[in-house]
N, C-alpha and C positions, 0 to 999 in steps of 0.2 A: 648682585655681583660687585665686588669691591673694585676700586680703581686699579689697585695693584694687580689683581688677577687679570683684568682687561689688558693692562700693559704687557703682562707676560704672554698672553695669548696672541695679541697683535704682533709683538716682537718675534715670536716663534714663526708665525706665518710669513712675515717679511723676510726673515732669515732663510727660510726654506726656499723662497723664490730666488733670492740672490744666489744662494749656494747651488741651486739646481740649474738655473737659467742664465745666470750672469746679469740679470736685470729684471725689472717688472715689479719686484716686491717693494722697492723703495717708493713706488708711486702710491702704495697703500699707506705709507707711514704718515703722510700729511693728513689725509682725512681721518685716520685712526686717532691721531693726536687732537684734532679739532673736535670731532663728533663723539668720540668715546671718552676722551681724557680731558676735555675742557680747555685746551690751549687756544689762544688767539691765532688767526692765520699767520701773522708775522712770526710769532713765537714757534708755531708748529713747523714752519719752513726751516728755521734755525735749528730747532731740536732734531728735525729729520736729517739735516746735514751731519750732525754729531753721530746719530745712529747709523746712517749710511756709511760714513767714513770708517767707523770701527768695524762694522759688519763686513764691508767690502774688503778691508785689509785682511781680515781673518779668512774670508773665503778665497782671497787671492793666494794666501799662503797654502791653503789646501790644494788649490789647482796647480800651484808652482811645484809642489812635491811630485805631481804626476807629469810634469813637463808640459803643462798646458797653458803657458804664458809666454808670449813673445815680448820680452822686455824691451829690446831696442825699438821695435816698431811701435809698441804701445807707448813708450816714453815720448817718442816724436809726436804721436797723435795727441797724447795728453798735454804736451807742452803748448800746443796751439790753443788749447782751451783755458789755460790758466788766467790770462788777462780778461777774456770775456766773462769767465766765471766770477772773477773778483769784481768787475764793474757791475755785472748784473746783480750780484749779491748785495752790493752797496745800495743799489737803486731799489731793490725789492722791499726793503724795510719801510720805505716812505710811501708806498702805494696803498690805495684804499683796499679794505678787506675784500670787497665785492670783486674787485679786479683780480686779485690774487686767486680767490676761490674759483672764479669763472675760468680764468686761464688754466688753472690746475685741472678743472673738469674736462676741458678740451684736450689737454695733453694726455689725461688718463684714457679718454675715449680713443685717441689716436694710437696710444700704446696697445690697447686691446685689439683694435682693428689690425695693427701690424702683427700681433701674435696669431691672429686667426688666419692671416693670409699665408699660404705656402711660401717658403723662402724661394725667391727667384734670383738671389744674389749669386753672381758668378765671379770667381777670382779674375782680376784684370790681367791683360797681357803684360802690362807694365804699370808700375805705380806712378801716379801723377802727384807730385809734391803739392801743387796748388790746390788740387781737389781734396787731398788728405788734410791740408791745413784748414780749408774751409769747413770740412766736416767736423774736425776737432774743435774749431772755434764755435760753431753752432751748438755742439753738444755742451761745451763749457757754459755758454750763455743760458741754456735751458737749466743746467744744474744750479747755477748761481741764482737765477730768477725764481725758480719754484722749489728749490731745496730737494730735488730728486736726483738720483744718480744718473739716470738717462741710459741705462744699460739696454733698454729696448730699442734705442737708436744706435748705440755703440756697436752692438753685435753685428747687425747687418752692414754697418758702415765699415767695420774692420774686415769683413769678408769681401765686400765689393770694391773697397778703395785700396786696402793694403794686401788683399789676396790671401788672408789667413783662412785656414780650414776652420769649420764651424766650432769644433771642440776647443781649438786654440783661441778663437775669437771670444768665446765665452770667458775663458780664463783671463785673457788680455783686457777685456772690457772692465774687469774688476780693478785693474791697475788704473785705467783711465778714470773710472768713477772715483777712486780714492783720491787721486791727484786733484781732480776738479772740485770735489767736495771740500778738500782742505783749503783750496784757494777761495772758494765762496765763504767758508767759515772765517777766514782771515779778514774778509771785507766786513764781516758782521761783528768783529771784536768790539766789545763795549756796548752792544745793542742786545744783550741777553736778558733784558727784562721780561718777566713772565715765564721764564724757564723753571720748571719744577724738576730739580735734579733727583728728587726721591722717586719720580716716575721715569725719567729718562734713563737712570741707572739700570733698574730692572728690565726695562724695555730693551735696552741695548744688550744686556746680558742674555736675554732670551733670544734675541736676534742672532747673536754670535753662535749660540748653541744650535739654533735652527739652521744656520749656514752650513755647519758641519753635517747635519742630518740631510740637508738639501743636496750636498755633494754626493752623499751615499745614495740618496733617492734617485739621482740622475742616472745611476748605473742600473737601476731596477725598472724604472718606468720611462717610456719613450718621451723625448723632449716635446713631441707633438701633443701628446696627451696632457703633459704638464702645462704647456702653453695655452691649450684650450680651457683648462680649469681656471687658470689665473686671468685669462682674457674675459671669461664670464664674470668673474668677481670685479674686474676693473670696469666693465661696462655698467654693472649695477651701481658701483660707487660713483661713476661719472654722472649717471642719470639722477642719483640721489642728490648730489651736490648742485646740479643745475636746477632741479626742482626747488631745493632749499633757497638758492639765490633768487630765483624768480618770485617765489611766494614770499 
């Protein structure tokens, strides 16, 4: 199977997850770029940010058309993550590869476990600005450090901290992901060595198309079923990465 075909398949899967769930798929981008397409960990996290930014912006447009994005609340949440995303993005490029891949495996496992757990998030009686800023900053740091969108963290946070309904939280998380990913990319400007645009381009295109399909898929299959499928994939990916790092 050629590298181009692998890039198209991986991109489509990641786009499906982002479009359907508002997160989760971007966690697959980094291991796909490393283990299937031959990127170094540092280059993979940068390339992942490019892919996630374009795909999330596309999926956000699709959700906005249906009125499922809270722009004011999402912008405030995203603003808190801009500086942490920028700083973490600047630091990540200088870390040893083993540290990046190990940290990524842990985040992937946590994302899978979060998806498998029934949602217990309840809208708050009132919004606490400090708590919302802390959650947004933490999400930005994760995005900048590991090159993932962090939607699996953003969706429950938007429900429990900002009081959004689940459907609007999914759409709004895409706004947060887009902003944080752009900030992290800005920190990595000039460190794009090892990026293969002939792979990133088709990968991103397939992810964008997959995001549109994911949006339609979400109306036909329950979010619980979709979450279980992607959680299983994420657990397998996390286990593979950890074994590879240890061995």
